[in-house]
PALOMAR-408730 format. One record per residue (C-alpha): residue in one letter; x, y, z. Coordinates in steps of 0.1 Angstrom, whole numbers, always signed. Layout:
ZAZA   res       x       y       z
ZAZA     A       X       Y       Z
...
END
This chain:
ZAZA   res       x       y       z
ZAZA     M    +279    +104    -121
ZAZA     E    +246     +86    -123
ZAZA     N    +216    +104    -137
ZAZA     A    +188    +100    -111
ZAZA     F    +162    +107    -138
ZAZA     M    +174     +78    -160
ZAZA     P    +156     +45    -152
ZAZA     D    +173     +11    -150
ZAZA     L    +160     -15    -174
ZAZA     A    +138     -44    -161
ZAZA     K    +116     -70    -176
ZAZA     I     +81     -83    -167
ZAZA     K     +85    -119    -155
ZAZA     D     +49    -127    -145
ZAZA     I     +15    -111    -146
ZAZA     K     -15    -118    -124
ZAZA     D     -49    -102    -130
ZAZA     E     -63     -93     -96
ZAZA     T     -95     -76    -109
ZAZA     S    -107     -63    -142
ZAZA     D     -85     -32    -139
ZAZA     I     -58     -42    -114
ZAZA     R     -27     -64    -122
ZAZA     T      +2     -76    -101
ZAZA     L     +35     -75    -120
ZAZA     T     +65     -95    -111
ZAZA     I     +95     -75    -122
ZAZA     A    +132     -85    -126
ZAZA     M    +159     -59    -128
ZAZA     E    +182     -66    -157
ZAZA     N    +213     -59    -136
ZAZA     Q    +202     -86    -112
ZAZA     K    +215     -66     -83
ZAZA     P    +195     -72     -50
ZAZA     F    +165     -50     -50
ZAZA     E    +159     -35     -15
ZAZA     A    +130     -14      -4
ZAZA     K    +114      -6     +29
ZAZA     P     +77     -12     +35
ZAZA     G     +59     +19     +23
ZAZA     Q     +85     +30      -3
ZAZA     F     +76     +32     -40
ZAZA     V     +93     +31     -74
ZAZA     E     +88     +51    -106
ZAZA     M     +79     +27    -134
ZAZA     T     +83     +37    -170
ZAZA     L     +63     +22    -199
ZAZA     F     +84     +33    -228
ZAZA     G     +64     +54    -253
ZAZA     Y     +36     +61    -227
ZAZA     G     +51     +76    -196
ZAZA     E     +61     +71    -160
ZAZA     F     +41     +66    -128
ZAZA     P     +47     +59     -91
ZAZA     V     +37     +26     -76
ZAZA     S     +43     +10     -42
ZAZA     V     +65     -20     -38
ZAZA     S     +42     -48     -26
ZAZA     S     +67     -77     -24
ZAZA     I    +104     -85     -27
ZAZA     L    +113    -119     -42
ZAZA     G    +147    -132     -32
ZAZA     S    +180    -116     -38
ZAZA     N    +181    -115     -76
ZAZA     G    +166     -81     -82
ZAZA     S    +130     -94     -84
ZAZA     F    +100     -77     -68
ZAZA     Q     +63     -71     -73
ZAZA     V     +40     -41     -78
ZAZA     T      +2     -40     -80
ZAZA     V     -11     -14    -105
ZAZA     Q     -46      +0    -110
ZAZA     Q     -53     +11    -145
ZAZA     K     -67     +46    -143
ZAZA     G     -44     +70    -162
ZAZA     K     -27     +75    -195
ZAZA     A      +3     +54    -186
ZAZA     T     -12     +30    -161
ZAZA     N     -40     +21    -186
ZAZA     Q     -12      +6    -208
ZAZA     V      -5     -20    -181
ZAZA     K     -34     -40    -196
ZAZA     N     -12     -44    -227
ZAZA     L     +19     -56    -210
ZAZA     T     +31     -91    -217
ZAZA     I     +57    -114    -201
ZAZA     G     +91    -103    -214
ZAZA     T     +82     -66    -219
ZAZA     T    +111     -43    -211
ZAZA     I    +102     -14    -187
ZAZA     G    +121     +12    -167
ZAZA     I    +125     +14    -130
ZAZA     R    +137     +43    -108
ZAZA     G    +139     +41     -70
ZAZA     P    +129     +30     -45
ZAZA     F    +120     +65     -32
ZAZA     G    +104     +80      -1
ZAZA     K    +103     +71     +36
ZAZA     G     +89     +38     +47
ZAZA     F     +67     +29     +76
ZAZA     F     +82     +36    +111
ZAZA     L     +87      +0    +121
ZAZA     E    +106      +9    +152
ZAZA     A     +76     +28    +165
ZAZA     M     +55      -3    +161
ZAZA     E     +76     -27    +181
ZAZA     G     +60     -40    +212
ZAZA     K     +26     -24    +202
ZAZA     D      -7     -36    +188
ZAZA     V      -9     -27    +151
ZAZA     Y     -42     -19    +133
ZAZA     I     -41     -16     +96
ZAZA     V     -71      -1     +78
ZAZA     T     -72      -2     +40
ZAZA     G     -95      +2     +11
ZAZA     G     -93     -10     -25
ZAZA     I     -58      -8     -40
ZAZA     G     -46      +6      -7
ZAZA     L     -39     -29      +5
ZAZA     A     -11     -32     -20
ZAZA     A      +7      -2      -4
ZAZA     V      +8     -20     +30
ZAZA     W     +14     -55     +17
ZAZA     L     +51     -54     +22
ZAZA     L     +45     -40     +57
ZAZA     I     +22     -68     +66
ZAZA     G     +49     -93     +54
ZAZA     A     +75     -76     +76
ZAZA     L     +53     -76    +107
ZAZA     V     +44    -113    +102
ZAZA     E     +81    -122     +96
ZAZA     K     +90    -109    +130
ZAZA     R     +56    -115    +146
ZAZA     E     +71    -119    +181
ZAZA     N     +81     -82    +181
ZAZA     Y     +45     -69    +180
ZAZA     G     +13     -72    +199
ZAZA     K     -20     -78    +183
ZAZA     L     -20     -75    +145
ZAZA     K     -53     -67    +128
ZAZA     L     -62     -59     +92
ZAZA     L     -95     -42     +83
ZAZA     H     -99     -41     +46
ZAZA     G    -128     -31     +23
ZAZA     A    -135     -30     -14
ZAZA     R    -165     -20     -35
ZAZA     T    -175     -56     -45
ZAZA     P    -161     -91     -40
ZAZA     D    -147     -89     -76
ZAZA     D    -128     -57     -66
ZAZA     M    -108     -75     -39
ZAZA     I     -71     -80     -46
ZAZA     Y     -49    -108     -33
ZAZA     K     -78    -132     -31
ZAZA     E     -55    -162     -29
ZAZA     S     -35    -148      +1
ZAZA     F     -37    -158     +37
ZAZA     V     -59    -129     +47
ZAZA     F     -88    -146     +29
ZAZA     N     -84    -178     +49
ZAZA     K     -91    -174     +87
ZAZA     N     -70    -205     +96
ZAZA     Q     -40    -194     +76
ZAZA     A     -43    -158     +90
ZAZA     K     -45    -172    +126
ZAZA     K     -14    -192    +121
ZAZA     R      +4    -160    +112
ZAZA     G     -10    -142    +142
ZAZA     V     -32    -119    +121
ZAZA     E     -69    -111    +125
ZAZA     A     -82    -102     +91
ZAZA     L    -117     -86     +87
ZAZA     L    -130     -80     +52
ZAZA     T    -160     -61     +39
ZAZA     V    -176     -50      +6
ZAZA     D    -199     -21      -2
ZAZA     S    -222     -44     -21
ZAZA     S    -221     -82     -22
ZAZA     D    -231    -110     -45
ZAZA     K    -245    -145     -37
ZAZA     G    -210    -160     -32
ZAZA     W    -198    -134      -6
ZAZA     Q    -200    -147     +29
ZAZA     G    -183    -118     +46
ZAZA     N    -194     -84     +60
ZAZA     V    -213     -59     +38
ZAZA     G    -208     -22     +46
ZAZA     L    -181      +5     +48
ZAZA     V    -147      -5     +62
ZAZA     T    -153     +18     +92
ZAZA     E    -181      -5    +102
ZAZA     L    -155     -32    +109
ZAZA     F    -144     -11    +139
ZAZA     N    -174     -24    +157
ZAZA     K    -166     -61    +147
ZAZA     T    -134     -63    +167
ZAZA     E    -117     -48    +198
ZAZA     I     -97     -17    +189
ZAZA     S     -79      +1    +217
ZAZA     D     -56     +31    +216
ZAZA     D     -37     +16    +246
ZAZA     N      -1      +9    +235
ZAZA     A     -11      +8    +198
ZAZA     V      -5     +23    +164
ZAZA     A     -28     +25    +134
ZAZA     V     -20     +26     +97
ZAZA     V     -45     +39     +71
ZAZA     C     -43     +37     +33
ZAZA     G     -70     +38      +6
ZAZA     P     -93     +62     -13
ZAZA     S     -93     +98      +2
ZAZA     V    -129     +96     +15
ZAZA     M    -122     +63     +32
ZAZA     M     -90     +76     +48
ZAZA     K    -108    +107     +61
ZAZA     F    -135     +88     +79
ZAZA     A    -112     +60     +91
ZAZA     S     -88     +85    +105
ZAZA     Q    -115    +104    +123
ZAZA     E    -130     +71    +137
ZAZA     L     -96     +62    +151
ZAZA     I     -92     +96    +166
ZAZA     D    -126     +94    +182
ZAZA     K    -115     +61    +197
ZAZA     G     -87     +79    +215
ZAZA     F     -58     +76    +191
ZAZA     E     -34    +105    +193
ZAZA     D     -20    +122    +162
ZAZA     G     +14    +105    +168
ZAZA     Q      -2     +70    +169
ZAZA     L     -17     +73    +134
ZAZA     M      +3     +67    +103
ZAZA     L     -11     +76     +68
ZAZA     S      +2     +63     +35
ZAZA     M      -5     +92     +12
ZAZA     E      -4     +77     -23
ZAZA     R      -9    +107     -46
ZAZA     R      +4    +119     -80
ZAZA     M     +42    +119     -77
ZAZA     Q     +59    +127    -109
ZAZA     C     +96    +131    -103
ZAZA     G    +100    +110     -71
ZAZA     M    +126    +133     -57
ZAZA     G    +108    +164     -44
ZAZA     V    +116    +186     -74
ZAZA     C     +84    +190     -94
ZAZA     G     +60    +199     -66
ZAZA     H     +31    +179     -79
ZAZA     C     +25    +160     -47
ZAZA     M     +26    +188     -21
ZAZA     I      +4    +186     +10
ZAZA     G      +9    +219     +28
ZAZA     D     +47    +223     +30
ZAZA     K     +53    +185     +27
ZAZA     R     +64    +168      -4
ZAZA     V     +48    +134      -4
ZAZA     C     +75    +117     -26
ZAZA     L    +104    +130      -5
ZAZA     D     +90    +137     +30
ZAZA     G     +66    +107     +28
ZAZA     P     +47     +89     +14
ZAZA     I     +43     +77     +50
ZAZA     F     +34    +104     +75
ZAZA     Y     +23    +106    +110
ZAZA     Y     -11    +123    +111
ZAZA     S      +4    +151    +132
ZAZA     E     +28    +160    +103
ZAZA     I      +2    +167     +77
ZAZA     K     -32    +172     +94
ZAZA     D     -32    +209     +87
ZAZA     G     -31    +203     +49
ZAZA     L     -54    +173     +47
ZAZA     D     -86    +193     +40
ZAZA     K     -73    +199      +4
ZAZA     V     -65    +162      +0
ZAZA     F     -97    +148     +16
END
């Protein structure tokens, strides 16, 4: 019988510095079995000698057990990500949790609102929507960061209007404070709601980012007419065991790691005051 708390071994195959404290890691499972994860799911990553932490799967690369995660260095274990090198052996458990409700998105407009590292949690979702673009209506990404230097995935199509258009995506970007090289919007991500048409008619919305951003973005969407069942939240919080045992990630009576991390607003709205 397999021990669910025992990680499988994997190696770091590539490292990309997104910002001064965020890195994207390309990981290859040593067993080379196909790695499968639904958009919105996460893995528990072990840095031996330092600890374990949850992180969303941002990309899956081929069928040889390779995938990517994007990690922000902000805790005892995640701070050690800055010291990782290509070839380092790590541990992986998972994937865990429920993914995004893709069936509920089919035939509808999809609005994705993210802030900071929250873009990484929906990156696999964006890839899935683009891959089967004909199954969905309008697809819009509204993303914000503190400064241009804090933007992740700068080399991706969302930073190129022509490439985004070819993929059927309207991407709107903003920063809280700019520099001379920034040509985009300056202001909170909620200000982007007035830069494009957003309608609750036959639509769903996805929100992921810092708590305060999620609070105001969710309220803005509700004010625009979105029902609780049209709003999906990716609740990335402290998740220790990944299997609903330890209770560290509770929101009301919901265990984020097991019942989520993707929730309809209606499922957790009564417990959000303590989170937001």
